VMD Tcl script that draws the C-alpha trace (Angstrom):
set ca {
  {-74.40 28.40 114.17}
  {-73.72 24.74 113.63}
  {-76.17 22.17 114.92}
  {-74.35 19.03 116.02}
  {-76.53 15.96 115.56}
  {-75.90 12.58 117.13}
  {-77.03 9.71 114.92}
  {-77.45 6.37 116.63}
  {-79.53 3.22 116.64}
  {-79.15 -0.45 117.33}
  {-77.04 -3.01 115.54}
  {-78.68 -3.74 112.15}
  {-81.33 -1.06 112.69}
  {-80.41 0.77 109.48}
  {-78.31 3.59 110.89}
  {-75.67 3.18 108.18}
  {-78.33 3.69 105.52}
  {-79.40 6.97 107.11}
  {-75.76 8.00 107.55}
  {-75.15 7.46 103.84}
  {-78.20 9.54 102.94}
  {-76.87 12.37 105.10}
  {-73.45 12.18 103.40}
  {-75.16 12.37 100.01}
  {-76.58 15.73 101.08}
  {-73.04 17.03 101.52}
  {-73.30 17.12 105.30}
  {-70.20 16.28 107.31}
  {-70.60 12.87 108.97}
  {-68.06 11.86 111.60}
  {-68.20 8.07 111.79}
  {-67.22 6.61 115.16}
  {-66.89 3.11 113.68}
  {-64.31 4.27 111.14}
  {-62.43 6.16 113.85}
  {-62.51 3.07 116.09}
  {-61.13 0.88 113.30}
  {-58.30 3.33 112.71}
  {-57.62 3.48 116.45}
  {-56.93 -0.27 116.55}
  {-55.01 -0.48 113.29}
  {-51.88 -2.60 113.04}
  {-49.10 -1.25 115.24}
  {-51.33 1.18 117.15}
  {-50.98 1.64 120.93}
  {-54.63 0.63 121.38}
  {-54.10 -2.66 119.53}
  {-51.06 -3.37 121.70}
  {-53.24 -2.86 124.80}
  {-55.94 -5.12 123.38}
  {-53.43 -7.92 122.81}
  {-52.08 -7.49 126.33}
  {-55.62 -7.69 127.70}
  {-57.15 -10.44 125.56}
  {-54.16 -12.42 124.32}
  {-52.47 -13.14 121.00}
  {-55.51 -15.06 119.73}
  {-57.19 -11.75 118.85}
  {-54.54 -11.13 116.19}
  {-54.56 -12.35 112.61}
  {-51.33 -13.87 111.23}
  {-50.55 -10.53 109.54}
  {-50.66 -8.68 112.87}
  {-54.01 -7.02 112.34}
  {-56.93 -7.31 114.73}
  {-59.11 -10.40 114.30}
  {-62.45 -8.64 114.76}
  {-64.47 -11.83 114.57}
  {-62.44 -13.46 117.32}
  {-62.55 -10.38 119.52}
  {-66.29 -10.03 118.91}
  {-66.88 -13.60 120.01}
  {-65.02 -12.85 123.25}
  {-66.64 -9.55 124.18}
  {-70.24 -9.84 123.02}
  {-70.97 -12.61 125.50}
  {-69.02 -11.11 128.42}
  {-69.90 -7.67 129.74}
  {-66.75 -7.29 131.84}
  {-64.52 -7.98 128.86}
  {-66.58 -5.61 126.76}
  {-66.01 -2.89 129.35}
  {-62.26 -3.55 129.24}
  {-62.23 -3.17 125.47}
  {-64.28 0.02 125.62}
  {-61.91 1.49 128.20}
  {-59.07 1.03 125.70}
  {-60.79 2.22 122.53}
  {-63.31 4.85 123.63}
  {-60.88 7.56 124.80}
  {-59.15 7.45 121.41}
  {-62.46 7.63 119.58}
  {-63.79 10.47 121.72}
  {-60.69 12.59 121.09}
  {-60.93 12.20 117.31}
  {-64.71 12.75 117.33}
  {-64.21 16.05 119.11}
  {-61.50 17.18 116.71}
  {-63.60 16.45 113.63}
  {-66.75 17.91 115.20}
  {-64.97 21.12 116.13}
  {-63.58 21.47 112.62}
  {-67.12 21.50 111.24}
  {-68.26 23.97 113.89}
  {-65.34 26.31 113.18}
  {-66.28 26.20 109.48}
  {-69.80 27.31 110.49}
  {-71.38 24.35 108.71}
  {-75.16 24.10 109.13}
  {-75.01 20.55 110.44}
  {-72.33 18.21 111.70}
  {-73.46 14.64 112.30}
  {-71.68 12.34 114.73}
  {-72.54 8.78 113.72}
  {-72.05 6.92 117.01}
  {-73.56 3.43 117.40}
  {-73.01 3.42 121.18}
  {-73.88 7.07 121.80}
  {-75.91 6.37 124.93}
  {-73.92 3.38 126.15}
  {-70.73 5.45 125.96}
  {-72.42 8.46 127.56}
  {-71.48 10.74 124.68}
  {-74.77 12.66 124.55}
  {-72.92 15.76 125.74}
  {-71.02 15.96 122.45}
  {-74.17 16.76 120.46}
  {-77.09 19.20 120.43}
  {-79.78 16.87 119.10}
  {-80.13 13.11 118.75}
  {-81.73 10.99 116.02}
  {-82.32 7.29 116.67}
  {-82.88 4.90 113.76}
  {-85.49 2.40 114.86}
  {-86.69 -0.93 113.53}
  {-88.74 -3.75 115.02}
  {-86.98 -6.43 117.10}
  {-87.98 -9.05 114.53}
  {-86.49 -7.13 111.62}
  {-83.38 -6.30 113.61}
  {-82.76 -9.96 114.43}
  {-83.34 -11.25 110.92}
  {-81.20 -8.51 109.34}
  {-78.33 -9.17 111.71}
  {-78.44 -12.94 111.24}
  {-78.44 -12.55 107.46}
  {-75.91 -9.73 107.28}
  {-73.31 -11.24 109.60}
  {-74.11 -14.92 109.02}
  {-74.85 -15.45 112.71}
  {-76.94 -17.98 114.58}
  {-79.97 -16.64 116.43}
  {-78.13 -16.96 119.74}
  {-75.06 -15.09 118.45}
  {-77.23 -12.35 116.99}
  {-79.24 -11.97 120.18}
  {-76.01 -11.72 122.21}
  {-74.93 -8.79 120.06}
  {-78.32 -7.11 120.24}
  {-78.48 -7.53 124.02}
  {-74.98 -6.07 124.42}
  {-76.55 -2.71 123.56}
  {-79.27 -0.66 125.19}
  {-82.73 -1.66 123.91}
  {-83.81 0.40 120.92}
  {-87.02 1.40 122.68}
  {-84.99 3.01 125.48}
  {-82.84 4.88 122.98}
  {-85.95 6.20 121.24}
  {-87.23 7.62 124.52}
  {-83.99 9.59 124.95}
  {-83.85 10.88 121.37}
  {-85.12 14.17 119.97}
  {-86.34 12.45 116.81}
  {-86.75 8.90 115.58}
  {-86.42 7.56 112.04}
  {-88.43 4.39 111.54}
  {-86.78 1.85 109.27}
  {-89.56 -0.63 108.59}
  {-90.41 0.10 104.97}
  {-88.46 1.26 101.92}
  {-85.67 3.79 101.38}
  {-88.09 6.50 100.28}
  {-89.84 6.20 103.64}
  {-86.52 6.71 105.46}
  {-85.45 9.59 103.23}
  {-88.72 11.46 103.75}
  {-88.39 11.26 107.53}
  {-84.77 12.42 107.39}
  {-85.57 15.37 105.15}
  {-88.43 16.45 107.40}
  {-86.16 16.44 110.45}
  {-83.32 18.33 108.76}
  {-85.69 20.91 107.27}
  {-87.28 21.47 110.65}
  {-83.98 21.83 112.47}
  {-82.44 24.05 109.82}
  {-85.23 26.56 110.31}
  {-85.43 26.54 114.10}
  {-82.96 27.92 116.59}
  {-81.12 25.52 118.83}
}
mol new
graphics top color blue
foreach p $ca { graphics top sphere $p radius 0.5 }
foreach p [lrange $ca 0 end-1] q [lrange $ca 1 end] { graphics top cylinder $p $q radius 0.2 }
display resetview
């Protein structure tokens, strides 16, 4: 039987690093971010809805979504964020299910759904087990500011738009701590996968 694992974390917590390590093991990873980007690609129905909701200013001159502009609008306004999620999330959920079920029908040992907003989007029911990638608030803030070239206020707005990492950890089956080096992360991941591979769901 296939064990479906939900991989989540907070923004800049290191989830993408763990996701890449899982892919390197040959495990199917279904990436909600990639699916979401495809869902709002140029000419898509979802992008049309976004423009109708938020205005032409969220488009680049070439007709593609201006993610930076949209991010500036939604990360500081919960109501607008909910409107965006209502447009994008149904599309993402549908594709997640299709790709998950393909792995299950192939009887793969693991299928990993990489979903940043797993809890916020109430998608826990799509998976059997949940791993949260955790880091300290200080590291999370500094990584996000450096990675996205954001001010402290902008970075905090993005962090606070998600559930606190501590809350996510309480809901998870396992936690991977990302406070040291890659070897530290890899060891935790391998321990979890080895344990789950040899125990029944």
